[in-house]
Structures are given as structure tokens and as C-alpha cells.
PDBQT receptor file of N, H, CA, C and O in Angstrom, charges set to zero:
ATOM      1  N   MET A   1      22.520  31.182 -18.501  1.00  0.00    +0.000 N 
ATOM      2  CA  MET A   1      22.458  30.552 -17.500  1.00  0.00    +0.000 C 
ATOM      3  C   MET A   1      21.973  29.083 -17.515  1.00  0.00    +0.000 C 
ATOM      4  O   MET A   1      20.767  28.841 -17.554  1.00  0.00    +0.000 OA
ATOM      5  N   LEU A   2      22.897  28.104 -17.484  1.00  0.00    +0.000 N 
ATOM      6  H   LEU A   2      23.877  28.300 -17.451  1.00  0.00    +0.000 HD
ATOM      7  CA  LEU A   2      22.387  26.904 -18.043  1.00  0.00    +0.000 C 
ATOM      8  C   LEU A   2      22.868  25.701 -16.980  1.00  0.00    +0.000 C 
ATOM      9  O   LEU A   2      24.086  25.577 -16.851  1.00  0.00    +0.000 OA
ATOM     10  N   GLU A   3      22.119  24.927 -16.313  1.00  0.00    +0.000 N 
ATOM     11  H   GLU A   3      21.130  25.028 -16.418  1.00  0.00    +0.000 HD
ATOM     12  CA  GLU A   3      22.462  23.441 -15.602  1.00  0.00    +0.000 C 
ATOM     13  C   GLU A   3      21.848  22.506 -15.859  1.00  0.00    +0.000 C 
ATOM     14  O   GLU A   3      20.622  22.434 -15.947  1.00  0.00    +0.000 OA
ATOM     15  N   THR A   4      22.889  21.393 -16.062  1.00  0.00    +0.000 N 
ATOM     16  H   THR A   4      23.884  21.451 -15.990  1.00  0.00    +0.000 HD
ATOM     17  CA  THR A   4      22.757  20.197 -16.346  1.00  0.00    +0.000 C 
ATOM     18  C   THR A   4      22.035  19.274 -14.604  1.00  0.00    +0.000 C 
ATOM     19  O   THR A   4      22.467  19.260 -13.452  1.00  0.00    +0.000 OA
ATOM     20  N   GLN A   5      20.858  18.666 -15.241  1.00  0.00    +0.000 N 
ATOM     21  H   GLN A   5      20.507  18.678 -16.177  1.00  0.00    +0.000 HD
ATOM     22  CA  GLN A   5      20.411  18.056 -14.122  1.00  0.00    +0.000 C 
ATOM     23  C   GLN A   5      20.107  16.467 -14.191  1.00  0.00    +0.000 C 
ATOM     24  O   GLN A   5      19.788  16.198 -15.349  1.00  0.00    +0.000 OA
ATOM     25  N   GLN A   6      20.099  15.779 -13.695  1.00  0.00    +0.000 N 
ATOM     26  H   GLN A   6      20.359  15.998 -12.754  1.00  0.00    +0.000 HD
ATOM     27  CA  GLN A   6      20.069  14.309 -13.723  1.00  0.00    +0.000 C 
ATOM     28  C   GLN A   6      18.223  14.362 -13.353  1.00  0.00    +0.000 C 
ATOM     29  O   GLN A   6      17.748  15.252 -12.647  1.00  0.00    +0.000 OA
ATOM     30  N   TYR A   7      17.582  13.521 -13.824  1.00  0.00    +0.000 N 
ATOM     31  H   TYR A   7      17.968  12.798 -14.398  1.00  0.00    +0.000 HD
ATOM     32  CA  TYR A   7      16.073  12.885 -13.607  1.00  0.00    +0.000 C 
ATOM     33  C   TYR A   7      16.301  11.331 -13.872  1.00  0.00    +0.000 C 
ATOM     34  O   TYR A   7      17.148  10.739 -14.541  1.00  0.00    +0.000 OA
ATOM     35  N   GLN A   8      15.121  10.846 -13.016  1.00  0.00    +0.000 N 
ATOM     36  H   GLN A   8      14.433  11.327 -12.472  1.00  0.00    +0.000 HD
ATOM     37  CA  GLN A   8      14.521   9.554 -13.498  1.00  0.00    +0.000 C 
ATOM     38  C   GLN A   8      13.212   9.602 -14.064  1.00  0.00    +0.000 C 
ATOM     39  O   GLN A   8      12.262  10.153 -13.509  1.00  0.00    +0.000 OA
ATOM     40  N   CYS A   9      13.153   8.911 -15.384  1.00  0.00    +0.000 N 
ATOM     41  H   CYS A   9      13.925   8.464 -15.835  1.00  0.00    +0.000 HD
ATOM     42  CA  CYS A   9      11.769   8.887 -15.914  1.00  0.00    +0.000 C 
ATOM     43  C   CYS A   9      10.755   8.239 -15.033  1.00  0.00    +0.000 C 
ATOM     44  O   CYS A   9      10.858   7.175 -14.422  1.00  0.00    +0.000 OA
ATOM     45  N   PRO A  10       9.960   8.903 -15.071  1.00  0.00    +0.000 N 
ATOM     46  CA  PRO A  10       8.570   8.443 -13.857  1.00  0.00    +0.000 C 
ATOM     47  C   PRO A  10       7.909   7.045 -14.980  1.00  0.00    +0.000 C 
ATOM     48  O   PRO A  10       7.228   6.236 -14.350  1.00  0.00    +0.000 OA
ATOM     49  N   TYR A  11       8.032   6.802 -16.198  1.00  0.00    +0.000 N 
ATOM     50  H   TYR A  11       8.586   7.459 -16.709  1.00  0.00    +0.000 HD
ATOM     51  CA  TYR A  11       7.394   5.954 -16.998  1.00  0.00    +0.000 C 
ATOM     52  C   TYR A  11       8.298   4.335 -16.634  1.00  0.00    +0.000 C 
ATOM     53  O   TYR A  11       7.790   3.418 -15.988  1.00  0.00    +0.000 OA
ATOM     54  N   CYS A  12       9.506   4.317 -17.146  1.00  0.00    +0.000 N 
ATOM     55  H   CYS A  12       9.918   5.062 -17.671  1.00  0.00    +0.000 HD
ATOM     56  CA  CYS A  12      10.659   3.751 -17.428  1.00  0.00    +0.000 C 
ATOM     57  C   CYS A  12      11.851   3.649 -16.340  1.00  0.00    +0.000 C 
ATOM     58  O   CYS A  12      12.851   2.933 -16.396  1.00  0.00    +0.000 OA
ATOM     59  N   GLY A  13      11.481   4.526 -15.375  1.00  0.00    +0.000 N 
ATOM     60  H   GLY A  13      10.669   5.108 -15.329  1.00  0.00    +0.000 HD
ATOM     61  CA  GLY A  13      12.698   4.585 -14.461  1.00  0.00    +0.000 C 
ATOM     62  C   GLY A  13      14.217   4.234 -15.030  1.00  0.00    +0.000 C 
ATOM     63  O   GLY A  13      15.123   3.442 -14.768  1.00  0.00    +0.000 OA
ATOM     64  N   GLU A  14      14.021   4.991 -15.693  1.00  0.00    +0.000 N 
ATOM     65  H   GLU A  14      13.285   5.634 -15.906  1.00  0.00    +0.000 HD
ATOM     66  CA  GLU A  14      15.943   5.024 -16.545  1.00  0.00    +0.000 C 
ATOM     67  C   GLU A  14      16.133   6.828 -15.738  1.00  0.00    +0.000 C 
ATOM     68  O   GLU A  14      15.248   7.631 -15.443  1.00  0.00    +0.000 OA
ATOM     69  N   LEU A  15      17.924   6.957 -15.564  1.00  0.00    +0.000 N 
ATOM     70  H   LEU A  15      18.644   6.305 -15.804  1.00  0.00    +0.000 HD
ATOM     71  CA  LEU A  15      18.180   8.126 -15.488  1.00  0.00    +0.000 C 
ATOM     72  C   LEU A  15      18.275   8.599 -17.078  1.00  0.00    +0.000 C 
ATOM     73  O   LEU A  15      18.313   7.948 -18.122  1.00  0.00    +0.000 OA
ATOM     74  N   ALA A  16      18.294   9.871 -16.825  1.00  0.00    +0.000 N 
ATOM     75  H   ALA A  16      18.263  10.399 -15.977  1.00  0.00    +0.000 HD
ATOM     76  CA  ALA A  16      18.284  10.680 -18.221  1.00  0.00    +0.000 C 
ATOM     77  C   ALA A  16      18.964  12.310 -17.645  1.00  0.00    +0.000 C 
ATOM     78  O   ALA A  16      18.883  12.742 -16.495  1.00  0.00    +0.000 OA
ATOM     79  N   GLU A  17      19.554  12.922 -18.711  1.00  0.00    +0.000 N 
ATOM     80  H   GLU A  17      19.620  12.571 -19.645  1.00  0.00    +0.000 HD
ATOM     81  CA  GLU A  17      19.887  13.902 -18.290  1.00  0.00    +0.000 C 
ATOM     82  C   GLU A  17      19.317  15.292 -18.992  1.00  0.00    +0.000 C 
ATOM     83  O   GLU A  17      18.930  15.151 -20.152  1.00  0.00    +0.000 OA
ATOM     84  N   VAL A  18      19.228  16.555 -18.446  1.00  0.00    +0.000 N 
ATOM     85  H   VAL A  18      19.543  16.669 -17.503  1.00  0.00    +0.000 HD
ATOM     86  CA  VAL A  18      18.435  17.664 -18.808  1.00  0.00    +0.000 C 
ATOM     87  C   VAL A  18      19.123  18.700 -18.844  1.00  0.00    +0.000 C 
ATOM     88  O   VAL A  18      19.765  18.805 -17.799  1.00  0.00    +0.000 OA
ATOM     89  N   VAL A  19      19.323  19.622 -19.630  1.00  0.00    +0.000 N 
ATOM     90  H   VAL A  19      18.801  19.537 -20.479  1.00  0.00    +0.000 HD
ATOM     91  CA  VAL A  19      19.941  21.286 -19.511  1.00  0.00    +0.000 C 
ATOM     92  C   VAL A  19      18.681  22.227 -19.070  1.00  0.00    +0.000 C 
ATOM     93  O   VAL A  19      17.584  22.238 -19.627  1.00  0.00    +0.000 OA
ATOM     94  N   LEU A  20      18.912  22.682 -18.421  1.00  0.00    +0.000 N 
ATOM     95  H   LEU A  20      19.803  22.673 -17.968  1.00  0.00    +0.000 HD
ATOM     96  CA  LEU A  20      17.750  24.106 -17.688  1.00  0.00    +0.000 C 
ATOM     97  C   LEU A  20      18.279  25.200 -17.753  1.00  0.00    +0.000 C 
ATOM     98  O   LEU A  20      19.344  25.497 -17.212  1.00  0.00    +0.000 OA
ATOM     99  N   ASP A  21      17.520  25.990 -18.492  1.00  0.00    +0.000 N 
ATOM    100  H   ASP A  21      16.655  25.749 -18.932  1.00  0.00    +0.000 HD
ATOM    101  CA  ASP A  21      17.879  27.439 -18.869  1.00  0.00    +0.000 C 
ATOM    102  C   ASP A  21      17.238  28.290 -17.828  1.00  0.00    +0.000 C 
ATOM    103  O   ASP A  21      16.028  28.477 -17.958  1.00  0.00    +0.000 OA
ATOM    104  N   LEU A  22      17.901  28.884 -16.730  1.00  0.00    +0.000 N 
ATOM    105  H   LEU A  22      18.883  28.732 -16.624  1.00  0.00    +0.000 HD
ATOM    106  CA  LEU A  22      17.221  29.219 -15.629  1.00  0.00    +0.000 C 
ATOM    107  C   LEU A  22      17.157  30.696 -15.974  1.00  0.00    +0.000 C 
ATOM    108  O   LEU A  22      16.543  31.395 -15.168  1.00  0.00    +0.000 OA
ATOM    109  N   SER A  23      17.608  31.200 -16.880  1.00  0.00    +0.000 N 
ATOM    110  H   SER A  23      18.107  30.632 -17.535  1.00  0.00    +0.000 HD
ATOM    111  CA  SER A  23      17.019  32.452 -17.100  1.00  0.00    +0.000 C 
ATOM    112  C   SER A  23      16.112  32.774 -17.152  1.00  0.00    +0.000 C 
ATOM    113  O   SER A  23      15.755  33.786 -16.549  1.00  0.00    +0.000 OA
ATOM    114  N   GLY A  24      15.045  31.813 -18.154  1.00  0.00    +0.000 N 
ATOM    115  H   GLY A  24      15.335  30.991 -18.644  1.00  0.00    +0.000 HD
ATOM    116  CA  GLY A  24      13.506  32.205 -17.957  1.00  0.00    +0.000 C 
ATOM    117  C   GLY A  24      12.830  31.994 -16.895  1.00  0.00    +0.000 C 
ATOM    118  O   GLY A  24      11.624  31.916 -17.131  1.00  0.00    +0.000 OA
ATOM    119  N   GLY A  25      13.112  31.868 -15.813  1.00  0.00    +0.000 N 
ATOM    120  H   GLY A  25      14.091  31.931 -15.621  1.00  0.00    +0.000 HD
ATOM    121  CA  GLY A  25      12.219  31.897 -14.611  1.00  0.00    +0.000 C 
ATOM    122  C   GLY A  25      11.255  30.551 -14.610  1.00  0.00    +0.000 C 
ATOM    123  O   GLY A  25      11.577  29.447 -15.049  1.00  0.00    +0.000 OA
ATOM    124  N   ASP A  26      10.205  30.857 -14.108  1.00  0.00    +0.000 N 
ATOM    125  H   ASP A  26       9.944  31.754 -13.751  1.00  0.00    +0.000 HD
ATOM    126  CA  ASP A  26       9.406  29.758 -14.164  1.00  0.00    +0.000 C 
ATOM    127  C   ASP A  26       8.543  29.067 -15.067  1.00  0.00    +0.000 C 
ATOM    128  O   ASP A  26       7.528  29.620 -15.492  1.00  0.00    +0.000 OA
ATOM    129  N   GLN A  27       8.899  27.758 -15.440  1.00  0.00    +0.000 N 
ATOM    130  H   GLN A  27       9.724  27.309 -15.096  1.00  0.00    +0.000 HD
ATOM    131  CA  GLN A  27       9.052  26.810 -16.717  1.00  0.00    +0.000 C 
ATOM    132  C   GLN A  27       7.829  25.472 -16.601  1.00  0.00    +0.000 C 
ATOM    133  O   GLN A  27       7.626  24.818 -15.577  1.00  0.00    +0.000 OA
ATOM    134  N   THR A  28       7.417  25.367 -17.366  1.00  0.00    +0.000 N 
ATOM    135  H   THR A  28       7.581  25.898 -18.197  1.00  0.00    +0.000 HD
ATOM    136  CA  THR A  28       6.498  24.160 -17.245  1.00  0.00    +0.000 C 
ATOM    137  C   THR A  28       6.092  23.391 -18.959  1.00  0.00    +0.000 C 
ATOM    138  O   THR A  28       5.194  23.678 -19.751  1.00  0.00    +0.000 OA
ATOM    139  N   TYR A  29       7.388  22.158 -19.046  1.00  0.00    +0.000 N 
ATOM    140  H   TYR A  29       8.117  21.925 -18.403  1.00  0.00    +0.000 HD
ATOM    141  CA  TYR A  29       7.227  22.061 -20.453  1.00  0.00    +0.000 C 
ATOM    142  C   TYR A  29       7.443  19.899 -20.633  1.00  0.00    +0.000 C 
ATOM    143  O   TYR A  29       7.800  18.994 -19.879  1.00  0.00    +0.000 OA
ATOM    144  N   ILE A  30       7.032  19.995 -21.876  1.00  0.00    +0.000 N 
ATOM    145  H   ILE A  30       6.742  20.731 -22.489  1.00  0.00    +0.000 HD
ATOM    146  CA  ILE A  30       6.915  18.197 -21.830  1.00  0.00    +0.000 C 
ATOM    147  C   ILE A  30       8.267  18.132 -22.719  1.00  0.00    +0.000 C 
ATOM    148  O   ILE A  30       8.806  18.894 -23.523  1.00  0.00    +0.000 OA
ATOM    149  N   GLU A  31       8.522  16.992 -22.243  1.00  0.00    +0.000 N 
ATOM    150  H   GLU A  31       8.084  16.373 -21.590  1.00  0.00    +0.000 HD
ATOM    151  CA  GLU A  31      10.033  16.546 -23.563  1.00  0.00    +0.000 C 
ATOM    152  C   GLU A  31       9.545  14.965 -23.479  1.00  0.00    +0.000 C 
ATOM    153  O   GLU A  31       8.883  14.453 -22.577  1.00  0.00    +0.000 OA
ATOM    154  N   ASP A  32       9.987  14.427 -24.507  1.00  0.00    +0.000 N 
ATOM    155  H   ASP A  32      10.525  14.843 -25.240  1.00  0.00    +0.000 HD
ATOM    156  CA  ASP A  32       9.945  13.096 -24.328  1.00  0.00    +0.000 C 
ATOM    157  C   ASP A  32      11.231  12.097 -23.444  1.00  0.00    +0.000 C 
ATOM    158  O   ASP A  32      12.443  12.259 -23.305  1.00  0.00    +0.000 OA
ATOM    159  N   CYS A  33      10.581  11.381 -23.124  1.00  0.00    +0.000 N 
ATOM    160  H   CYS A  33       9.596  11.249 -23.237  1.00  0.00    +0.000 HD
ATOM    161  CA  CYS A  33      11.867  10.393 -22.464  1.00  0.00    +0.000 C 
ATOM    162  C   CYS A  33      13.087   9.776 -23.556  1.00  0.00    +0.000 C 
ATOM    163  O   CYS A  33      12.553   9.111 -24.444  1.00  0.00    +0.000 OA
ATOM    164  N   PRO A  34      14.420   9.840 -23.669  1.00  0.00    +0.000 N 
ATOM    165  CA  PRO A  34      14.984   9.689 -24.689  1.00  0.00    +0.000 C 
ATOM    166  C   PRO A  34      15.313   8.379 -24.236  1.00  0.00    +0.000 C 
ATOM    167  O   PRO A  34      16.505   8.144 -24.436  1.00  0.00    +0.000 OA
ATOM    168  N   VAL A  35      14.440   7.047 -23.475  1.00  0.00    +0.000 N 
ATOM    169  H   VAL A  35      13.472   7.238 -23.313  1.00  0.00    +0.000 HD
ATOM    170  CA  VAL A  35      14.786   5.539 -23.530  1.00  0.00    +0.000 C 
ATOM    171  C   VAL A  35      13.395   5.312 -23.904  1.00  0.00    +0.000 C 
ATOM    172  O   VAL A  35      13.403   5.575 -25.107  1.00  0.00    +0.000 OA
ATOM    173  N   CYS A  36      12.348   5.021 -23.628  1.00  0.00    +0.000 N 
ATOM    174  H   CYS A  36      12.341   4.808 -22.651  1.00  0.00    +0.000 HD
ATOM    175  CA  CYS A  36      10.651   5.166 -23.523  1.00  0.00    +0.000 C 
ATOM    176  C   CYS A  36       9.842   6.033 -24.545  1.00  0.00    +0.000 C 
ATOM    177  O   CYS A  36       8.826   5.617 -25.102  1.00  0.00    +0.000 OA
ATOM    178  N   CYS A  37      10.232   6.934 -24.687  1.00  0.00    +0.000 N 
ATOM    179  H   CYS A  37      11.057   7.272 -24.234  1.00  0.00    +0.000 HD
ATOM    180  CA  CYS A  37       9.493   8.010 -25.627  1.00  0.00    +0.000 C 
ATOM    181  C   CYS A  37       8.503   8.389 -24.990  1.00  0.00    +0.000 C 
ATOM    182  O   CYS A  37       7.789   8.967 -25.809  1.00  0.00    +0.000 OA
ATOM    183  N   ARG A  38       8.018   8.408 -23.982  1.00  0.00    +0.000 N 
ATOM    184  H   ARG A  38       8.597   7.938 -23.317  1.00  0.00    +0.000 HD
ATOM    185  CA  ARG A  38       6.580   8.458 -23.487  1.00  0.00    +0.000 C 
ATOM    186  C   ARG A  38       7.172  10.160 -22.972  1.00  0.00    +0.000 C 
ATOM    187  O   ARG A  38       8.321  10.522 -22.717  1.00  0.00    +0.000 OA
ATOM    188  N   PRO A  39       5.613  11.109 -22.954  1.00  0.00    +0.000 N 
ATOM    189  CA  PRO A  39       6.003  12.159 -22.355  1.00  0.00    +0.000 C 
ATOM    190  C   PRO A  39       6.114  12.242 -21.101  1.00  0.00    +0.000 C 
ATOM    191  O   PRO A  39       5.593  11.490 -20.277  1.00  0.00    +0.000 OA
ATOM    192  N   ILE A  40       6.936  13.345 -20.859  1.00  0.00    +0.000 N 
ATOM    193  H   ILE A  40       7.359  13.956 -21.528  1.00  0.00    +0.000 HD
ATOM    194  CA  ILE A  40       7.148  13.919 -19.254  1.00  0.00    +0.000 C 
ATOM    195  C   ILE A  40       7.134  15.110 -19.272  1.00  0.00    +0.000 C 
ATOM    196  O   ILE A  40       7.448  15.863 -20.193  1.00  0.00    +0.000 OA
ATOM    197  N   LEU A  41       6.744  15.359 -18.182  1.00  0.00    +0.000 N 
ATOM    198  H   LEU A  41       6.489  14.747 -17.434  1.00  0.00    +0.000 HD
ATOM    199  CA  LEU A  41       6.310  16.785 -17.659  1.00  0.00    +0.000 C 
ATOM    200  C   LEU A  41       7.184  17.245 -16.602  1.00  0.00    +0.000 C 
ATOM    201  O   LEU A  41       7.250  16.719 -15.491  1.00  0.00    +0.000 OA
ATOM    202  N   PHE A  42       8.107  18.624 -17.134  1.00  0.00    +0.000 N 
ATOM    203  H   PHE A  42       8.053  19.051 -18.037  1.00  0.00    +0.000 HD
ATOM    204  CA  PHE A  42       9.287  19.153 -16.428  1.00  0.00    +0.000 C 
ATOM    205  C   PHE A  42       8.299  20.296 -15.954  1.00  0.00    +0.000 C 
ATOM    206  O   PHE A  42       7.465  20.875 -16.651  1.00  0.00    +0.000 OA
ATOM    207  N   ASP A  43       8.626  20.526 -14.384  1.00  0.00    +0.000 N 
ATOM    208  H   ASP A  43       9.304  20.056 -13.818  1.00  0.00    +0.000 HD
ATOM    209  CA  ASP A  43       8.344  21.696 -13.838  1.00  0.00    +0.000 C 
ATOM    210  C   ASP A  43       9.558  22.664 -13.333  1.00  0.00    +0.000 C 
ATOM    211  O   ASP A  43       9.920  22.476 -12.172  1.00  0.00    +0.000 OA
ATOM    212  N   LEU A  44      10.069  23.441 -13.906  1.00  0.00    +0.000 N 
ATOM    213  H   LEU A  44       9.775  23.593 -14.850  1.00  0.00    +0.000 HD
ATOM    214  CA  LEU A  44      11.406  24.174 -13.451  1.00  0.00    +0.000 C 
ATOM    215  C   LEU A  44      10.710  25.325 -12.340  1.00  0.00    +0.000 C 
ATOM    216  O   LEU A  44       9.697  25.853 -12.798  1.00  0.00    +0.000 OA
ATOM    217  N   ARG A  45      11.040  25.705 -11.194  1.00  0.00    +0.000 N 
ATOM    218  H   ARG A  45      11.864  25.276 -10.822  1.00  0.00    +0.000 HD
ATOM    219  CA  ARG A  45      11.046  26.943 -10.708  1.00  0.00    +0.000 C 
ATOM    220  C   ARG A  45      12.314  27.273 -10.423  1.00  0.00    +0.000 C 
ATOM    221  O   ARG A  45      13.230  26.509 -10.120  1.00  0.00    +0.000 OA
ATOM    222  N   SER A  46      12.343  28.940 -10.577  1.00  0.00    +0.000 N 
ATOM    223  H   SER A  46      11.599  29.562 -10.823  1.00  0.00    +0.000 HD
ATOM    224  CA  SER A  46      13.416  29.609 -10.560  1.00  0.00    +0.000 C 
ATOM    225  C   SER A  46      13.615  30.635 -10.236  1.00  0.00    +0.000 C 
ATOM    226  O   SER A  46      12.902  31.279 -11.007  1.00  0.00    +0.000 OA
ATOM    227  N   ASP A  47      14.240  31.525  -9.429  1.00  0.00    +0.000 N 
ATOM    228  H   ASP A  47      14.818  31.002  -8.803  1.00  0.00    +0.000 HD
ATOM    229  CA  ASP A  47      14.704  33.009  -9.136  1.00  0.00    +0.000 C 
ATOM    230  C   ASP A  47      15.588  33.591  -9.864  1.00  0.00    +0.000 C 
ATOM    231  O   ASP A  47      15.582  34.810 -10.036  1.00  0.00    +0.000 OA
ATOM    232  N   GLY A  48      16.601  32.671 -10.469  1.00  0.00    +0.000 N 
ATOM    233  H   GLY A  48      16.607  31.681 -10.330  1.00  0.00    +0.000 HD
ATOM    234  CA  GLY A  48      17.602  32.905 -11.049  1.00  0.00    +0.000 C 
ATOM    235  C   GLY A  48      18.554  32.688 -10.215  1.00  0.00    +0.000 C 
ATOM    236  O   GLY A  48      19.631  33.172 -10.563  1.00  0.00    +0.000 OA
ATOM    237  N   VAL A  49      18.544  32.187  -9.335  1.00  0.00    +0.000 N 
ATOM    238  H   VAL A  49      17.669  31.794  -9.052  1.00  0.00    +0.000 HD
ATOM    239  CA  VAL A  49      19.718  31.986  -8.203  1.00  0.00    +0.000 C 
ATOM    240  C   VAL A  49      19.254  30.319  -7.575  1.00  0.00    +0.000 C 
ATOM    241  O   VAL A  49      20.014  29.353  -7.647  1.00  0.00    +0.000 OA
ATOM    242  N   ASP A  50      18.405  30.292  -7.208  1.00  0.00    +0.000 N 
ATOM    243  H   ASP A  50      17.788  31.077  -7.150  1.00  0.00    +0.000 HD
ATOM    244  CA  ASP A  50      17.641  29.064  -6.012  1.00  0.00    +0.000 C 
ATOM    245  C   ASP A  50      16.730  28.530  -7.416  1.00  0.00    +0.000 C 
ATOM    246  O   ASP A  50      16.071  29.295  -8.119  1.00  0.00    +0.000 OA
ATOM    247  N   TRP A  51      16.847  27.222  -7.610  1.00  0.00    +0.000 N 
ATOM    248  H   TRP A  51      17.382  26.600  -7.038  1.00  0.00    +0.000 HD
ATOM    249  CA  TRP A  51      15.713  26.458  -8.453  1.00  0.00    +0.000 C 
ATOM    250  C   TRP A  51      15.432  25.356  -8.150  1.00  0.00    +0.000 C 
ATOM    251  O   TRP A  51      16.311  24.843  -7.458  1.00  0.00    +0.000 OA
ATOM    252  N   SER A  52      14.371  24.559  -8.397  1.00  0.00    +0.000 N 
ATOM    253  H   SER A  52      13.657  24.976  -8.959  1.00  0.00    +0.000 HD
ATOM    254  CA  SER A  52      13.931  23.303  -8.090  1.00  0.00    +0.000 C 
ATOM    255  C   SER A  52      13.552  22.792  -9.646  1.00  0.00    +0.000 C 
ATOM    256  O   SER A  52      13.520  23.595 -10.578  1.00  0.00    +0.000 OA
ATOM    257  N   LEU A  53      13.318  21.601  -9.786  1.00  0.00    +0.000 N 
ATOM    258  H   LEU A  53      13.344  20.949  -9.028  1.00  0.00    +0.000 HD
ATOM    259  CA  LEU A  53      12.673  20.348 -10.785  1.00  0.00    +0.000 C 
ATOM    260  C   LEU A  53      12.166  19.494 -10.399  1.00  0.00    +0.000 C 
ATOM    261  O   LEU A  53      12.535  18.502  -9.770  1.00  0.00    +0.000 OA
ATOM    262  N   ASP A  54      10.979  19.939 -10.874  1.00  0.00    +0.000 N 
ATOM    263  H   ASP A  54      10.679  20.745 -11.384  1.00  0.00    +0.000 HD
ATOM    264  CA  ASP A  54       9.599  18.531 -10.880  1.00  0.00    +0.000 C 
ATOM    265  C   ASP A  54       9.494  17.792 -11.917  1.00  0.00    +0.000 C 
ATOM    266  O   ASP A  54       9.345  18.273 -13.040  1.00  0.00    +0.000 OA
ATOM    267  N   VAL A  55       9.558  16.511 -11.674  1.00  0.00    +0.000 N 
ATOM    268  H   VAL A  55       9.679  16.121 -10.761  1.00  0.00    +0.000 HD
ATOM    269  CA  VAL A  55       9.637  15.381 -13.302  1.00  0.00    +0.000 C 
ATOM    270  C   VAL A  55       8.242  14.583 -12.809  1.00  0.00    +0.000 C 
ATOM    271  O   VAL A  55       7.994  14.401 -11.617  1.00  0.00    +0.000 OA
ATOM    272  N   ARG A  56       7.597  14.251 -13.618  1.00  0.00    +0.000 N 
ATOM    273  H   ARG A  56       7.799  14.399 -14.586  1.00  0.00    +0.000 HD
ATOM    274  CA  ARG A  56       6.485  13.439 -13.558  1.00  0.00    +0.000 C 
ATOM    275  C   ARG A  56       5.092  13.508 -14.560  1.00  0.00    +0.000 C 
ATOM    276  O   ARG A  56       4.370  14.387 -15.030  1.00  0.00    +0.000 OA
ATOM    277  N   ARG A  57       5.183  12.013 -14.582  1.00  0.00    +0.000 N 
ATOM    278  H   ARG A  57       5.769  11.299 -14.200  1.00  0.00    +0.000 HD
ATOM    279  CA  ARG A  57       3.863  11.521 -15.685  1.00  0.00    +0.000 C 
ATOM    280  C   ARG A  57       3.083  12.862 -16.245  1.00  0.00    +0.000 C 
ATOM    281  O   ARG A  57       2.461  13.637 -15.519  1.00  0.00    +0.000 OA
ATOM    282  N   GLU A  58       3.224  12.978 -17.578  1.00  0.00    +0.000 N 
ATOM    283  H   GLU A  58       3.730  12.348 -18.167  1.00  0.00    +0.000 HD
ATOM    284  CA  GLU A  58       2.042  13.449 -18.306  1.00  0.00    +0.000 C 
ATOM    285  C   GLU A  58       0.623  13.693 -17.778  1.00  0.00    +0.000 C 
ATOM    286  O   GLU A  58      -0.001  14.752 -17.705  1.00  0.00    +0.000 OA
ATOM    287  N   ASP A  59       0.195  12.183 -17.352  1.00  0.00    +0.000 N 
ATOM    288  H   ASP A  59       0.702  11.323 -17.412  1.00  0.00    +0.000 HD
ATOM    289  CA  ASP A  59      -1.244  11.815 -16.984  1.00  0.00    +0.000 C 
ATOM    290  C   ASP A  59      -1.389  11.519 -15.523  1.00  0.00    +0.000 C 
ATOM    291  O   ASP A  59      -2.134  10.621 -15.131  1.00  0.00    +0.000 OA
ATOM    292  N   ASP A  60      -0.410  12.557 -14.403  1.00  0.00    +0.000 N 
ATOM    293  H   ASP A  60       0.196  13.286 -14.722  1.00  0.00    +0.000 HD
ATOM    294  CA  ASP A  60      -0.884  12.939 -13.288  1.00  0.00    +0.000 C 
ATOM    295  C   ASP A  60      -1.286  13.553 -12.552  1.00  0.00    +0.000 C 
ATOM    296  O   ASP A  60      -1.554  13.094 -11.443  1.00  0.00    +0.000 OA
TER     297      ASP A  60
């Protein structure tokens, strides 16, 4: 169960896209921005049907 989601980098403001694996349930992980290379914290909440993604700076 993969979903593609656009997000805005909390550092540089550029739009980027991430592929989310909804089959893993709730997940928190860090990926670098593809533009400015700074670490972004992704907080994915999923029950397999409904999901939400929160993207924030690692130092928040």
C-alpha cells in the first residue's frame, strides 16, 4: 500500500514528493530534503485506510 504525497520542506520551502508505505502502520523517520539536504522529520499516522503526514524540522 504505497501513496505518493507532496510536502513542503520546513527549511527551504521547496516542494518535494515522498512515497509512503501505509502497510507499516504509524512511523516516524528522518529523510534529507532533496533540495537543501537538511534533515526532515516525517511523522506518518496510518490505520491502513486513513492516514496523515506531519513534516517538521528535526530541531523542532
